[in-house]
Backbone bond lengths (Angstrom), bond angles and torsions (degrees), N, CA, C in turn:
res aa  C-N    CA-C-N  psi(-1)  N-CA   C-N-CA  omega(-1)  CA-C   N-CA-C  phi
1 M - - - 1.463 - - 1.493 112.91 -
2 V 1.263 116.33 -37.26 1.449 122.97 -179.84 1.521 109.33 -66.12
3 V 1.278 115.25 -46.05 1.511 121.27 -178.08 1.518 109.20 -62.98
4 L 1.347 113.93 -48.10 1.448 118.62 -177.26 1.538 109.13 -63.61
5 D 1.302 115.83 -38.56 1.475 119.09 -178.70 1.553 111.37 -66.06
6 S 1.332 114.73 -40.62 1.456 119.41 177.73 1.467 111.10 -65.47
7 E 1.379 116.79 -41.29 1.439 119.74 179.02 1.509 111.77 -62.01
8 F 1.349 111.46 -39.25 1.453 116.52 179.16 1.523 111.52 -62.08
9 R 1.378 115.70 -40.49 1.450 120.61 -176.63 1.562 109.04 -69.25
10 V 1.292 116.56 -38.42 1.514 122.48 178.91 1.520 108.69 -64.18
11 S 1.342 112.51 -44.92 1.443 116.11 -176.98 1.556 109.89 -67.51
12 D 1.276 115.00 -38.77 1.454 119.47 178.34 1.541 113.89 -64.70
13 S 1.302 117.62 -40.75 1.490 121.21 179.61 1.509 108.54 -68.24
14 G 1.293 122.28 -36.42 1.454 121.63 177.64 1.490 111.97 -65.58
15 G 1.276 119.85 -37.82 1.469 122.36 177.37 1.506 112.70 -66.76
16 G 1.328 118.33 -35.13 1.457 121.62 177.63 1.519 112.00 -63.31
17 G 1.356 115.33 -40.69 1.457 119.18 176.96 1.517 114.64 -62.61
18 S 1.323 113.04 -39.51 1.498 118.84 176.59 1.488 110.69 -63.63
19 D 1.362 117.09 -40.08 1.456 119.79 -179.72 1.510 112.12 -63.94
20 R 1.351 115.80 -40.94 1.479 120.22 178.25 1.521 112.31 -63.16
21 S 1.297 115.07 -42.34 1.499 120.15 177.87 1.490 110.41 -62.52
22 N 1.307 117.04 -39.93 1.488 121.90 179.18 1.531 109.72 -63.84
23 V 1.362 115.18 -44.48 1.454 118.80 179.51 1.548 111.15 -62.59
24 A 1.341 115.76 -43.16 1.479 118.32 177.29 1.536 113.37 -61.94
25 G 1.358 113.84 -40.07 1.469 115.67 177.68 1.517 112.99 -66.54
26 E 1.326 115.55 -36.79 1.500 118.17 174.80 1.502 111.65 -60.75
27 K 1.319 117.65 -40.72 1.456 119.51 -178.35 1.523 110.39 -67.93
28 Q 1.346 117.92 -41.48 1.426 119.44 177.38 1.525 113.41 -62.92
29 R 1.346 115.39 -39.06 1.479 117.76 177.98 1.528 109.68 -68.12
30 A 1.346 117.45 -37.72 1.442 118.66 177.14 1.549 111.98 -63.49
31 K 1.292 116.67 -38.76 1.472 119.40 177.29 1.512 111.15 -64.15
32 R 1.358 116.30 -43.91 1.465 119.73 179.99 1.526 110.68 -63.93
33 D 1.320 115.64 -39.22 1.490 118.61 179.98 1.513 110.16 -66.96
34 K 1.345 116.75 -40.37 1.428 120.95 178.93 1.519 112.06 -63.15
35 L 1.353 115.89 -44.56 1.475 119.85 178.01 1.515 111.10 -64.70
36 K 1.336 117.76 -38.30 1.452 121.40 178.22 1.534 113.02 -64.47
37 R 1.336 115.17 -41.10 1.469 119.26 175.80 1.521 111.79 -64.94
38 R 1.369 114.47 -39.00 1.473 117.31 -177.70 1.572 109.31 -67.26
39 V 1.294 116.20 -40.33 1.486 120.22 179.24 1.534 109.50 -65.21
40 Q 1.333 117.05 -42.77 1.456 120.78 178.63 1.552 111.29 -64.27
41 D 1.298 116.59 -41.87 1.462 120.16 -178.00 1.518 111.11 -66.49
42 N 1.368 117.96 -33.97 1.440 122.85 -174.97 1.528 111.51 -104.74
43 L 1.338 119.62 13.82 1.438 120.71 -177.74 1.498 112.74 -60.67
44 L 1.347 116.88 -42.53 1.468 120.31 179.56 1.495 111.52 -63.89
45 A 1.344 116.70 -39.37 1.471 120.34 -179.80 1.574 108.42 -66.84
46 Y 1.348 116.79 -36.98 1.477 118.92 179.43 1.496 108.75 -67.24
47 C 1.311 118.26 -35.56 1.510 118.90 -179.64 1.479 110.19 -66.97
48 F 1.361 119.47 -43.62 1.443 122.43 177.02 1.542 111.48 -62.76
49 M 1.335 116.94 -39.17 1.418 121.27 178.99 1.534 110.18 -66.29
50 A 1.297 116.47 -40.70 1.505 119.09 177.43 1.486 111.17 -64.46
51 A 1.340 119.13 -38.35 1.456 120.83 176.89 1.509 111.23 -63.39
52 G 1.317 117.90 -43.04 1.469 120.48 177.64 1.532 112.22 -64.97
53 I 1.305 117.58 -41.27 1.448 120.51 177.99 1.512 110.39 -63.54
54 A 1.340 117.46 -40.58 1.446 120.21 179.00 1.514 111.37 -63.22
55 C 1.387 117.52 -41.04 1.449 119.86 -179.67 1.545 108.91 -65.83
56 F 1.285 117.38 -42.01 1.487 117.49 178.09 1.529 111.05 -63.48
57 A 1.329 114.50 -43.01 1.481 117.93 -179.58 1.495 113.50 -61.72
58 I 1.330 116.21 -40.65 1.483 119.34 -175.74 1.511 111.11 -79.44
59 F 1.376 118.67 -41.71 1.433 121.44 -170.36 1.531 113.62 -103.33
60 S 1.306 120.11 -8.16 1.443 121.15 -178.87 1.543 113.01 -126.41
61 W 1.349 116.20 -55.03 1.457 119.04 -174.32 1.512 111.36 -73.47
62 W 1.337 118.20 -44.30 1.441 119.22 -177.49 1.597 110.17 -67.21
63 P 1.349 120.12 -44.22 1.473 117.38 174.81 1.495 112.86 -59.63
64 L 1.333 118.45 -34.44 1.484 121.83 177.92 1.538 108.57 -63.44
65 I 1.312 115.72 -49.58 1.482 119.29 179.27 1.526 111.43 -62.24
66 K 1.329 115.09 -41.14 1.466 119.74 178.80 1.515 111.22 -61.79
67 G 1.344 115.37 -40.59 1.446 119.50 -179.01 1.544 111.36 -64.49
68 V 1.325 116.32 -39.28 1.470 120.48 178.41 1.546 108.72 -64.38
69 I 1.307 117.22 -41.10 1.474 121.59 178.57 1.535 110.33 -64.25
70 L 1.336 116.88 -42.49 1.451 121.23 179.02 1.499 113.01 -63.49
71 S 1.370 118.35 -30.20 1.423 119.74 -179.40 1.511 113.63 -63.50
72 F 1.314 117.17 -18.57 1.490 121.84 178.77 1.505 110.36 -102.46
73 Q 1.307 119.37 12.59 1.418 120.94 -177.27 1.565 109.80 -129.09
74 Q 1.345 114.60 157.37 1.460 119.93 172.48 1.536 106.60 -100.67
75 V 1.336 114.24 112.63 1.481 119.57 -173.02 1.528 107.07 -129.58
76 N 1.340 115.53 127.28 1.433 121.06 175.54 1.548 107.98 -146.97
77 F 1.331 112.57 -170.18 1.481 117.87 -175.42 1.574 112.07 -85.09
78 V 1.368 115.88 -9.15 1.444 118.63 -172.35 1.485 112.45 -102.96
79 T 1.303 118.94 -50.03 1.468 121.64 -173.95 1.524 110.79 -106.92
80 D 1.307 116.06 166.44 1.466 122.17 177.86 1.568 107.86 -74.11
81 P 1.363 114.75 154.22 1.475 117.94 178.62 1.534 110.18 -55.07
82 E 1.318 115.70 136.77 1.451 122.53 178.20 1.544 110.70 -129.28
83 W 1.320 113.39 130.29 1.471 117.00 -178.45 1.527 112.28 -73.68
84 V 1.339 116.76 122.17 1.476 119.80 -173.70 1.560 109.96 -124.08
85 G 1.289 119.75 6.03 1.444 122.54 177.82 1.522 112.74 64.76
86 L 1.358 115.14 -125.54 1.450 120.75 -177.07 1.530 113.57 -94.80
87 D 1.310 115.53 16.83 1.469 118.39 -178.53 1.549 112.19 -67.40
88 N 1.320 115.75 -34.98 1.489 117.81 177.54 1.526 110.81 -63.86
89 F 1.297 119.56 -38.88 1.465 121.57 -179.98 1.525 109.91 -69.74
90 K 1.345 117.74 -37.58 1.414 119.89 177.24 1.541 110.70 -65.18
91 A 1.298 115.89 -39.93 1.484 121.35 -179.59 1.557 112.15 -63.02
92 I 1.309 116.49 -44.78 1.424 118.40 -178.35 1.531 110.37 -70.87
93 F 1.311 120.31 -35.00 1.441 122.56 175.11 1.515 111.83 -64.37
94 D 1.325 118.12 -33.13 1.463 121.41 176.83 1.486 113.07 -77.93
95 D 1.316 119.52 -12.47 1.481 122.08 -178.94 1.513 108.36 -72.57
96 P 1.343 118.12 126.70 1.516 119.55 180.00 1.523 112.45 -64.74
97 L 1.353 118.45 -18.92 1.458 120.93 -179.87 1.543 111.40 -82.39
98 F 1.354 114.95 -12.97 1.475 118.12 -177.12 1.539 111.61 -55.83
99 W 1.311 116.16 -57.71 1.470 119.66 -175.09 1.560 109.68 -72.35
100 T 1.316 116.86 -29.92 1.462 118.92 177.10 1.529 109.58 -62.54
101 A 1.347 117.04 -44.88 1.446 120.65 -178.58 1.526 110.99 -64.77
102 W 1.294 117.83 -39.33 1.476 121.18 178.26 1.564 110.83 -65.81
103 W 1.348 116.54 -42.17 1.429 119.59 179.95 1.532 112.07 -66.82
104 N 1.326 115.35 -42.03 1.513 117.70 175.76 1.515 112.03 -64.20
105 T 1.318 119.29 -37.28 1.462 124.20 177.36 1.544 109.86 -62.79
106 L 1.305 114.01 -44.12 1.487 118.28 179.40 1.532 112.03 -64.66
107 K 1.349 115.83 -41.53 1.457 120.00 176.51 1.522 110.75 -61.99
108 F 1.322 116.22 -48.20 1.427 119.92 178.86 1.539 111.83 -56.49
109 T 1.348 115.12 -43.67 1.480 119.32 -178.60 1.574 110.46 -64.35
110 L 1.285 117.33 -42.41 1.503 119.71 -178.99 1.544 109.50 -68.66
111 F 1.313 119.60 -44.65 1.455 120.99 177.99 1.566 110.09 -62.89
112 A 1.344 116.44 -42.06 1.422 119.96 -177.11 1.532 109.72 -67.09
113 L 1.289 118.92 -33.56 1.447 119.65 179.06 1.532 111.55 -70.90
114 V 1.322 117.60 -35.97 1.430 120.13 177.97 1.515 110.57 -61.00
115 L 1.333 117.21 -43.17 1.493 122.27 179.78 1.509 111.31 -87.10
116 G 1.337 115.00 -55.48 1.466 120.08 -170.92 1.514 113.73 -71.00
117 Y 1.307 118.66 -13.84 1.476 119.42 -178.93 1.506 110.87 -103.94
118 L 1.324 119.56 -35.53 1.439 120.47 -176.33 1.517 111.13 -91.87
119 V 1.332 119.23 -40.11 1.488 122.27 -177.90 1.522 110.48 -58.17
120 P 1.352 121.02 -49.80 1.463 120.72 177.58 1.539 113.34 -57.91
121 F 1.327 115.14 -34.74 1.482 118.45 -178.54 1.519 110.31 -64.92
122 F 1.331 117.70 -51.67 1.447 121.83 -179.71 1.549 110.99 -66.61
123 M 1.345 116.94 -35.32 1.432 118.53 175.82 1.475 114.04 -63.69
124 A 1.337 116.60 -36.38 1.469 121.73 175.53 1.507 110.36 -65.83
125 I 1.319 118.65 -39.03 1.446 120.70 178.13 1.572 110.60 -63.98
126 V 1.296 116.35 -41.15 1.458 120.48 -179.83 1.527 109.69 -63.15
127 I 1.347 116.21 -48.92 1.444 119.89 -177.83 1.556 111.02 -64.73
128 N 1.323 115.81 -34.96 1.451 119.89 178.20 1.555 112.99 -63.83
129 E 1.327 114.54 -31.75 1.471 120.61 -178.54 1.506 112.83 -81.79
130 L 1.316 117.81 -11.99 1.483 120.87 -178.93 1.533 109.83 -68.34
131 R 1.298 113.75 143.26 1.486 118.15 177.06 1.544 109.01 -98.85
132 H 1.309 120.91 -18.07 1.429 121.51 179.37 1.565 108.18 -136.51
133 F 1.363 113.12 158.09 1.440 122.16 175.88 1.522 114.94 59.89
134 Q 1.335 116.91 28.24 1.454 119.98 176.11 1.510 109.63 -61.80
135 G 1.352 117.87 -44.84 1.478 119.84 179.76 1.505 113.70 -58.11
136 F 1.340 116.07 -40.76 1.479 119.15 179.84 1.514 111.07 -62.37
137 F 1.319 117.24 -45.71 1.469 119.96 -176.26 1.542 110.70 -70.98
138 R 1.313 116.40 -30.54 1.485 117.92 173.01 1.541 110.75 -60.66
139 V 1.319 117.01 -48.72 1.463 120.19 179.39 1.518 111.45 -63.13
140 A 1.348 116.81 -43.09 1.445 122.55 179.90 1.506 112.35 -58.39
141 V 1.335 115.13 -42.95 1.465 120.12 -177.79 1.554 110.56 -72.53
142 Y 1.300 116.12 -36.13 1.451 120.92 -176.81 1.537 112.86 -82.08
143 L 1.299 117.40 -19.07 1.495 121.45 -173.93 1.495 113.73 -56.16
144 P 1.360 121.00 -45.97 1.481 119.27 -179.86 1.546 115.32 -59.27
145 L 1.335 114.76 -28.03 1.433 118.14 177.92 1.530 114.56 -70.06
146 M 1.329 114.89 -21.10 1.442 121.93 179.86 1.568 112.35 -83.09
147 M 1.339 116.13 -13.97 1.436 120.03 179.32 1.510 112.48 -85.42
148 P 1.346 119.22 143.23 1.456 119.65 178.19 1.495 113.54 -59.32
149 P 1.309 119.41 137.99 1.484 121.13 -176.26 1.504 115.23 -52.68
150 V 1.359 116.39 -37.32 1.472 118.14 179.35 1.482 112.30 -67.62
151 V 1.327 117.85 -34.03 1.500 121.66 179.65 1.545 106.99 -68.82
152 V 1.330 118.53 -40.15 1.451 121.52 177.82 1.547 110.84 -59.51
153 V 1.325 115.93 -46.84 1.427 121.23 -179.27 1.539 112.24 -64.34
154 L 1.315 115.42 -39.92 1.502 118.66 176.92 1.495 110.29 -64.04
155 L 1.305 118.48 -38.45 1.457 121.57 179.29 1.516 111.26 -62.82
156 W 1.366 115.39 -45.11 1.442 118.81 178.65 1.511 113.33 -74.39
157 Q 1.335 116.67 -21.15 1.445 119.20 172.62 1.521 110.12 -63.64
158 F 1.271 118.99 -36.93 1.461 123.74 175.77 1.533 109.10 -67.31
159 F 1.340 118.72 -38.90 1.466 121.48 -179.87 1.502 108.84 -65.20
160 Y 1.351 117.63 -38.77 1.461 121.05 -173.72 1.544 113.13 -88.78
161 D 1.291 119.91 1.86 1.450 121.40 -177.72 1.530 110.62 -57.72
162 P 1.335 117.80 125.97 1.446 119.41 -170.96 1.594 111.64 -73.04
163 G 1.296 115.85 -13.33 1.473 118.31 179.85 1.509 111.27 -91.26
164 N 1.345 116.97 -81.85 1.421 121.64 -176.88 1.518 113.82 -109.28
165 G 1.331 115.57 28.14 1.465 119.55 -178.74 1.555 112.41 -69.03
166 L 1.280 116.27 161.63 1.487 119.98 -174.21 1.505 110.79 -61.77
167 F 1.360 118.06 -44.75 1.439 120.90 -173.64 1.546 111.78 -67.96
168 N 1.338 116.19 -43.25 1.470 118.25 178.29 1.550 111.22 -68.41
169 T 1.339 116.40 -31.18 1.481 118.73 177.41 1.538 108.56 -65.12
170 L 1.305 117.50 -41.24 1.494 120.90 178.62 1.495 110.11 -66.37
171 L 1.351 117.62 -40.08 1.455 119.34 178.56 1.511 111.10 -64.95
172 R 1.330 118.10 -40.41 1.451 118.60 176.96 1.548 112.49 -66.51
173 G 1.324 114.01 -30.07 1.481 117.65 -179.80 1.505 114.47 -67.88
174 V 1.354 115.99 -28.98 1.488 119.53 179.85 1.516 111.17 -104.70
175 G 1.325 117.59 9.13 1.445 121.42 174.69 1.489 115.83 79.08
176 L 1.322 119.68 20.77 1.419 123.95 177.72 1.527 111.77 -96.74
177 P 1.328 118.31 154.82 1.473 120.94 179.28 1.500 111.89 -67.13
178 E 1.358 115.66 143.36 1.473 121.12 179.44 1.492 110.00 -74.41
179 S 1.324 114.32 165.10 1.472 121.88 -179.64 1.506 109.41 -126.59
180 Q 1.338 115.16 154.19 1.495 118.86 176.09 1.516 112.14 -89.76
181 W 1.347 117.02 -7.04 1.450 124.43 175.37 1.510 113.48 53.53
182 T 1.315 118.43 -101.64 1.487 119.47 -175.38 1.546 111.84 -77.62
183 Q 1.323 118.66 -13.51 1.493 120.50 -179.04 1.526 109.93 -88.54
184 S 1.292 120.11 -13.01 1.480 123.32 -176.80 1.524 107.73 -97.62
185 S 1.318 115.29 136.91 1.473 121.21 179.23 1.543 112.48 -66.23
186 S 1.352 114.66 -25.45 1.444 117.98 -176.73 1.554 113.43 -84.14
187 T 1.313 115.20 -19.46 1.506 118.89 -175.85 1.545 109.98 -122.03
188 A 1.291 121.40 -3.76 1.484 121.60 -174.25 1.504 110.31 -65.64
189 M 1.338 118.34 -48.22 1.444 119.25 -175.71 1.532 113.24 -67.07
190 I 1.320 117.93 -43.20 1.452 120.32 178.50 1.532 109.70 -64.82
191 S 1.328 118.14 -31.56 1.437 120.58 176.82 1.517 112.15 -64.47
192 L 1.302 117.16 -38.40 1.474 121.90 177.17 1.540 109.06 -66.83
193 V 1.318 116.09 -41.17 1.455 119.58 -179.21 1.501 113.31 -63.96
194 L 1.336 116.41 -36.07 1.469 120.86 177.64 1.503 111.07 -62.41
195 V 1.360 114.26 -44.83 1.487 119.29 177.69 1.502 112.79 -58.73
196 S 1.369 114.78 -50.18 1.432 118.91 179.81 1.511 115.86 -61.61
197 T 1.336 113.26 -40.57 1.480 118.30 178.35 1.522 111.19 -62.69
198 W 1.309 116.24 -49.68 1.476 120.15 -179.59 1.517 112.28 -59.76
199 A 1.325 117.54 -37.47 1.455 121.08 -176.28 1.522 114.85 -77.71
200 N 1.374 116.65 -26.13 1.457 119.07 -171.29 1.558 114.42 -118.21
201 M 1.316 118.76 -2.00 1.418 117.54 -175.83 1.530 113.29 -76.16
202 G 1.320 117.77 -12.59 1.470 120.33 -178.65 1.511 111.90 -62.03
203 G 1.343 117.01 -42.89 1.455 119.64 -177.64 1.519 111.13 -65.81
204 A 1.347 118.87 -42.76 1.438 122.22 179.78 1.520 110.24 -66.41
205 T 1.337 116.61 -39.16 1.502 119.46 179.34 1.496 111.52 -61.84
206 I 1.332 116.80 -43.94 1.447 119.52 -177.79 1.561 111.19 -67.77
207 M 1.344 118.66 -36.65 1.431 119.07 175.83 1.494 113.54 -69.59
208 Y 1.360 117.90 -37.00 1.461 121.21 173.76 1.528 110.84 -61.68
209 L 1.358 115.01 -43.40 1.452 120.52 -179.72 1.502 110.59 -61.90
210 A 1.321 118.79 -43.54 1.458 120.90 178.23 1.518 112.08 -62.20
211 A 1.351 115.17 -39.20 1.494 117.94 178.55 1.552 109.89 -67.87
212 L 1.317 117.75 -38.91 1.459 120.13 178.19 1.504 112.49 -60.79
213 Q 1.336 115.96 -43.03 1.439 119.81 -177.40 1.532 114.36 -73.38
214 S 1.346 115.18 -10.05 1.445 118.60 177.91 1.528 112.54 -93.19
215 I 1.327 117.22 -2.87 1.467 121.49 178.83 1.530 108.29 -75.76
216 P 1.302 119.42 130.00 1.485 119.58 -178.41 1.550 110.37 -62.88
217 G 1.315 115.57 134.96 1.467 120.30 177.45 1.468 116.16 -63.55
218 E 1.388 115.77 -24.11 1.456 119.95 179.32 1.527 112.47 -58.82
219 L 1.361 115.96 -33.28 1.446 118.64 -179.22 1.480 112.46 -64.89
220 Y 1.350 117.45 -42.43 1.455 121.36 177.63 1.555 110.58 -67.36
221 E 1.309 116.66 -37.89 1.481 121.09 178.53 1.519 109.66 -61.91
222 A 1.313 116.46 -46.89 1.445 120.60 178.42 1.531 111.90 -61.01
223 A 1.350 116.02 -40.66 1.461 119.03 178.19 1.516 113.03 -65.87
224 E 1.333 116.99 -36.67 1.443 121.22 177.22 1.539 110.34 -66.45
225 I 1.312 118.44 -42.04 1.438 122.66 178.96 1.554 110.22 -60.03
226 E 1.357 113.95 -37.35 1.475 117.13 177.71 1.531 113.30 -77.94
227 G 1.302 116.60 -0.62 1.449 120.39 177.18 1.534 115.06 83.29
228 A 1.329 115.38 23.96 1.470 118.02 -179.25 1.503 111.50 -73.49
229 S 1.328 115.50 139.13 1.455 120.00 177.39 1.527 110.70 -76.40
230 I 1.337 116.59 176.30 1.474 118.09 -179.51 1.549 111.70 -66.73
231 W 1.332 117.77 -33.69 1.444 121.63 176.92 1.508 111.54 -71.47
232 Q 1.329 116.85 -35.61 1.473 119.71 177.33 1.553 110.81 -69.78
233 R 1.348 115.99 -37.43 1.456 118.98 174.26 1.547 111.82 -63.12
234 L 1.310 113.33 -39.98 1.474 117.27 178.18 1.491 111.05 -64.09
235 R 1.321 116.73 -42.86 1.462 119.92 -175.61 1.515 112.64 -73.68
236 H 1.303 117.05 -43.09 1.512 120.73 -171.53 1.514 113.89 -97.13
237 V 1.307 118.69 -14.93 1.437 119.40 -179.49 1.555 111.55 -117.88
238 T 1.326 117.50 -54.18 1.448 121.15 -175.12 1.537 111.79 -66.13
239 L 1.311 115.36 -55.99 1.482 118.18 -175.35 1.547 112.67 -59.67
240 P 1.349 118.38 -46.88 1.469 116.08 178.19 1.511 114.31 -60.92
241 Q 1.341 117.91 -37.16 1.438 120.23 -178.42 1.523 111.88 -72.61
242 M 1.314 118.06 -23.34 1.499 122.62 -178.66 1.516 112.13 -102.42
243 R 1.279 116.88 12.66 1.476 120.01 -176.34 1.523 113.41 -56.70
244 F 1.275 115.50 -44.62 1.484 121.02 -174.32 1.549 110.82 -64.19
245 I 1.356 114.91 -51.95 1.467 120.00 -177.25 1.542 110.17 -65.18
246 M 1.312 118.75 -33.24 1.447 120.86 -179.61 1.558 109.11 -71.59
247 L 1.310 118.27 -39.16 1.466 120.26 177.34 1.541 111.11 -64.25
248 V 1.330 116.47 -41.36 1.442 122.35 179.61 1.554 110.43 -62.78
249 L 1.332 114.25 -49.30 1.444 119.46 -177.22 1.517 112.79 -65.43
250 L 1.316 116.69 -33.49 1.450 121.98 175.84 1.515 111.57 -60.37
251 L 1.339 117.11 -45.97 1.443 123.39 178.04 1.520 110.33 -63.12
252 L 1.359 117.38 -48.35 1.436 120.87 -178.47 1.536 112.32 -62.58
253 Q 1.312 116.94 -38.04 1.479 119.18 -179.25 1.485 111.61 -72.44
254 V 1.275 118.53 -35.73 1.517 120.27 176.29 1.512 109.68 -63.10
255 V 1.332 116.12 -47.06 1.461 119.44 -179.39 1.544 110.66 -62.70
256 A 1.325 116.76 -40.15 1.471 121.34 -178.82 1.493 113.14 -69.16
257 T 1.344 117.40 -44.82 1.463 120.50 -176.40 1.543 110.39 -71.88
258 M 1.317 117.20 -30.31 1.450 117.39 176.45 1.494 112.55 -65.29
259 Q 1.330 117.78 -17.16 1.450 121.01 179.95 1.536 112.69 -107.06
260 V 1.331 117.93 26.10 1.476 121.24 -175.68 1.521 109.20 -66.49
261 F 1.320 117.17 135.33 1.430 123.74 -179.19 1.469 115.19 -139.49
262 V 1.354 119.10 -47.73 1.416 121.91 -172.26 1.511 113.30 -61.85
263 E 1.339 119.75 -46.74 1.440 124.35 -175.21 1.574 109.88 -61.12
264 P 1.338 119.06 -55.35 1.463 116.93 -178.92 1.507 112.80 -67.31
265 Y 1.320 117.47 -34.27 1.474 120.04 178.75 1.515 113.58 -64.37
266 Q 1.338 116.37 -44.55 1.465 120.18 -176.06 1.547 110.65 -78.15
267 L 1.306 117.70 -40.86 1.436 120.95 -170.74 1.522 113.56 -84.80
268 T 1.307 117.31 -39.78 1.481 118.51 -173.34 1.536 112.69 -124.04
269 G 1.336 118.35 -1.42 1.491 119.53 176.11 1.485 113.75 80.14
270 T 1.305 117.07 -173.46 1.467 124.10 -175.59 1.517 113.09 -99.37
271 T 1.323 119.22 2.40 1.478 121.33 -173.46 1.511 112.17 -114.29
272 N 1.319 118.71 -8.67 1.458 120.81 -178.40 1.488 112.28 -76.29
273 P 1.349 118.55 112.93 1.490 118.48 -175.55 1.524 111.97 -70.79
274 D 1.319 119.21 -13.47 1.486 121.54 -179.51 1.495 111.92 -79.94
275 T 1.366 117.81 -20.40 1.432 118.34 -175.18 1.509 114.45 -132.81
276 I 1.334 115.98 6.09 1.470 119.23 176.72 1.533 110.45 -64.75
277 T 1.299 118.47 130.08 1.456 123.18 178.79 1.491 111.26 -114.44
278 V 1.308 116.50 179.21 1.415 120.22 -177.12 1.524 111.07 -63.39
279 M 1.299 117.25 -45.46 1.465 119.45 178.72 1.493 113.39 -63.79
280 V 1.319 117.33 -36.84 1.492 120.79 175.97 1.511 110.35 -67.02
281 L 1.318 117.52 -37.76 1.484 120.24 174.75 1.525 111.62 -63.75
282 I 1.312 118.04 -41.15 1.427 122.45 175.66 1.571 111.21 -57.98
283 Y 1.304 113.26 -43.25 1.522 118.97 177.34 1.550 108.82 -62.91
284 R 1.356 117.26 -42.08 1.514 118.65 177.95 1.516 110.42 -59.70
285 Y 1.297 118.35 -46.04 1.455 120.49 -178.47 1.527 110.62 -61.16
286 A 1.298 119.56 -38.67 1.455 120.82 -173.72 1.535 114.19 -84.51
287 F 1.352 115.63 -36.90 1.472 116.21 -166.17 1.492 116.88 -124.97
288 T 1.338 119.57 -12.27 1.475 118.98 -176.48 1.523 112.64 -119.84
289 V 1.314 119.70 -64.49 1.451 120.33 -169.49 1.513 110.87 -89.04
290 N 1.292 119.02 -58.71 1.466 124.30 -172.05 1.521 113.05 -87.83
291 H 1.294 115.39 -30.89 1.511 118.85 -174.47 1.522 111.77 54.83
292 D 1.331 116.73 36.88 1.453 122.60 -175.21 1.540 108.28 -123.98
293 F 1.305 114.58 106.09 1.447 120.37 -179.69 1.550 112.06 -69.70
294 G 1.334 116.61 -20.72 1.457 119.57 176.61 1.492 111.83 -67.49
295 M 1.345 119.16 -45.43 1.440 121.21 177.23 1.546 111.94 -65.87
296 A 1.332 115.70 -37.66 1.489 119.82 175.76 1.522 109.72 -62.60
297 A 1.352 117.56 -41.54 1.458 119.11 178.91 1.493 112.40 -68.10
298 A 1.310 117.47 -36.90 1.487 122.14 176.68 1.504 110.16 -59.46
299 M 1.349 116.95 -45.96 1.480 120.24 179.70 1.538 108.76 -65.77
300 S 1.320 119.67 -37.83 1.457 121.66 179.41 1.515 110.23 -65.51
301 V 1.323 117.27 -37.56 1.497 119.62 -179.26 1.524 108.63 -66.18
302 L 1.331 117.77 -40.08 1.460 120.16 178.39 1.549 111.21 -62.49
303 L 1.324 115.36 -43.00 1.460 119.53 177.62 1.567 110.71 -62.14
304 F 1.314 115.15 -44.23 1.416 121.47 -178.78 1.577 111.13 -62.15
305 I 1.308 116.94 -41.00 1.462 121.65 177.28 1.470 112.10 -64.90
306 L 1.371 115.23 -43.88 1.461 118.95 -178.93 1.530 112.20 -64.15
307 L 1.326 116.18 -45.07 1.464 119.93 178.54 1.537 112.14 -67.09
308 G 1.355 116.30 -35.90 1.445 119.72 178.57 1.556 111.08 -66.75
309 V 1.301 117.83 -44.10 1.444 121.26 178.41 1.546 111.71 -66.13
310 F 1.312 115.84 -42.69 1.444 119.78 175.59 1.531 112.35 -59.15
311 S 1.322 116.60 -46.65 1.467 119.92 -179.82 1.525 111.37 -62.85
312 A 1.347 118.13 -42.30 1.406 120.64 178.89 1.512 114.25 -62.44
313 V 1.353 115.41 -45.27 1.468 120.24 178.24 1.540 110.78 -65.90
314 Y 1.300 115.65 -40.89 1.485 120.64 -179.51 1.533 110.99 -62.80
315 L 1.339 116.69 -45.84 1.454 119.77 178.51 1.501 112.01 -64.72
316 R 1.317 115.75 -36.48 1.492 119.37 179.15 1.502 110.76 -67.90
317 L 1.327 118.47 -41.97 1.470 120.63 -178.13 1.551 112.91 -72.83
318 T 1.322 116.70 -31.88 1.486 119.99 -175.80 1.530 111.95 -98.61
319 R 1.326 118.94 7.75 1.442 120.38 -179.44 1.525 110.56 -64.94
320 D 1.328 116.83 133.24 1.456 120.08 179.37 1.509 111.12 -72.77
321 K 1.314 116.60 122.11 1.478 121.48 -177.52 1.546 111.88 -94.59
322 D 1.335 116.51 -5.62 1.462 118.21 -178.52 1.516 112.32 -70.99
């Protein structure tokens, strides 16, 4: 009896181990089947994602890496690329136009923010308050953004013409002195800002308008019941509700205006020290004066680092902690 009982216990323990291994195997097969079904269900999404990653890698990431590599090389149309280390950065720092370009770019950015950031906001408020023809004014505001930038600049070039331009003709008609506009050092920069603001404010206005129309009407009704004036409603209802979109647009406009090129290049050229910007100086290094893509790439890397640091600090400071 003892032997039989022991054999029975041994036999029973062996069967339990087999059952546990079978259960573990079933779980592993279930996991593999679940993973296989998940991959099959999302295969199309993975294909689209791979195409997007490939596009970014080919057209964004690789040119960025190539530009960083070029910044340490001497590259032109005549000789083969030559590794020069930090010589390109030393050369651009020694260029007297280096700090001039940065100062002009900073001035353009500040002036453009005063007009291009505030004017679209108040224009969106006005359009939102209209009871009729809202669709017409939306199209009218957005229309300049649909025009090619070069066409916009050529149009304003006619307006700014010191001889028979539209603006000087209007000034003569009302008996005011004429202006040189883009040829004068005192008005050249603000003239460029006006062109840029007119051409690009449509997008910001439409986004502000969309944000305004998403604000619940009950908030304004409650403010009116409490006797709030229009300015109090703007301060305590509109601005807090639009905080996120205003912070995003501020960042986007700073990044965009720091890279201004078409307006100064078309209206004042690449030699005017009053309006030369960082992007115009990059163009000079690459295609006009130096014919050195290495110096142009070094300047581009500095601009990229500055905008990247600014964006990171800005997002860190404006991050919502609620």
